[in-house]
C-alpha positions, 0 to 999 in steps of 0.5 A: 468473481467479476468484480475482483481486481486482485486475485492470489491463487495458491501463491508461494514464494521462497527466499533462497531454498529454505525461507518459505515467505508466502505459503499458499496464499488465496486472496480475492480483493474486490474493486474499491475494497479497503484492506488492512494487513497486520501481523508480526514482523517477518510474517510475509505482509510486505512481501505479499503486497510487493508481489502485486506490482512485481517488486517481488516475484512469486514462484508458484501459483497465480496472481492476477491484477486488473485482469492481467496475470503477472508473469515474466512478461515485461509489458504486462508488468509495466501495464500493471505498474501504471495501475498500482501506486505504492507508498513505502515506509521510507519516503523514497523522494529525490532530495535534489528535486523540489516537491513538485519535480518529484511529483511530475517526474513519473507522469512526464517520463512514464505517462508521457504527459506534457510538463504543464499538464503534469504540474497541474495534476501534481498540484491537484494531488498536493492539494488533496494531501493538504500540502500544496504550499510546500510545492517549491521546497526540497524534501529535506526542508519538510517534516517526516509527515509532510514527506510521507504526504508528498510520497502519497501525492506522488503515487496518486499522480499516475492515477492508479486504480490500486494503492498499496501502503507498506507500513507508511507511518512506521518511520514517523514520529508519533505526532506526525502519524495522525496527519498521514493517517488522516490523508489516507482516511480521506483517500479511502472515502474516494473509492480507490482500492487500497491495501495497507500493511500497518500496525495502526489498529485505529486506522483499521477500525476506521477505514478497513472493509476487511482486516487480514492477520498474517503469521509465518507466511500464511493468512491466519484469519480475516474478517470485518474489523468489528469481528476481527477485534471483538471476536478473534477466532485464532489463538495466534490472532488473540495473542497478537492483538493482546500484544499490540492493543495491550489487553 
């Protein structure tokens, strides 16, 4: 598939000798596709997306991102990391730097952008996540939802082709979840390739082209949101959905 931007081909990963965290993962993500990955705790969801930018390394199989196969080649890993933005559960912002400084750090150091240009780009992304007025504040002066929006803006500052979200709302208070999801819905409309690990099923219905259910290191089921929620095939999927949707 020429339009594939990420390809997992029989990817396996173990932690130590006995915990088989990813089992024979086959997955093709096309350019601009929006995927939501769900599943119980410990099913390998976060590990799967962390392999895409080599925060975790797989031990077997082939993983190709934007035409580059991920191996131990440091240059290849660096090249991929410039294309892949990542937003974590915890915001991972530097508390001693202002919001603006948090955003300009990578473009100046990694992207070698002049300061003025990095600041211009940072402000554009802060406007995109509707938080430009907070540029001069420090992270701890912001709410959790605002901090997570800053983290999203920071990832966007490297103009990635792919955005990965690892349970971006799970550390937030309920009233802040919507503001972060709203920003992600806006981003999704912009055509960026997006993979999101989340339990926010409303978001999956609103945004995803495909919902993937993982359990015990395997992809158990994948389908369009409509089919996935209304007509789940596997008993494990049905069980999971009944727990999470409460019916």
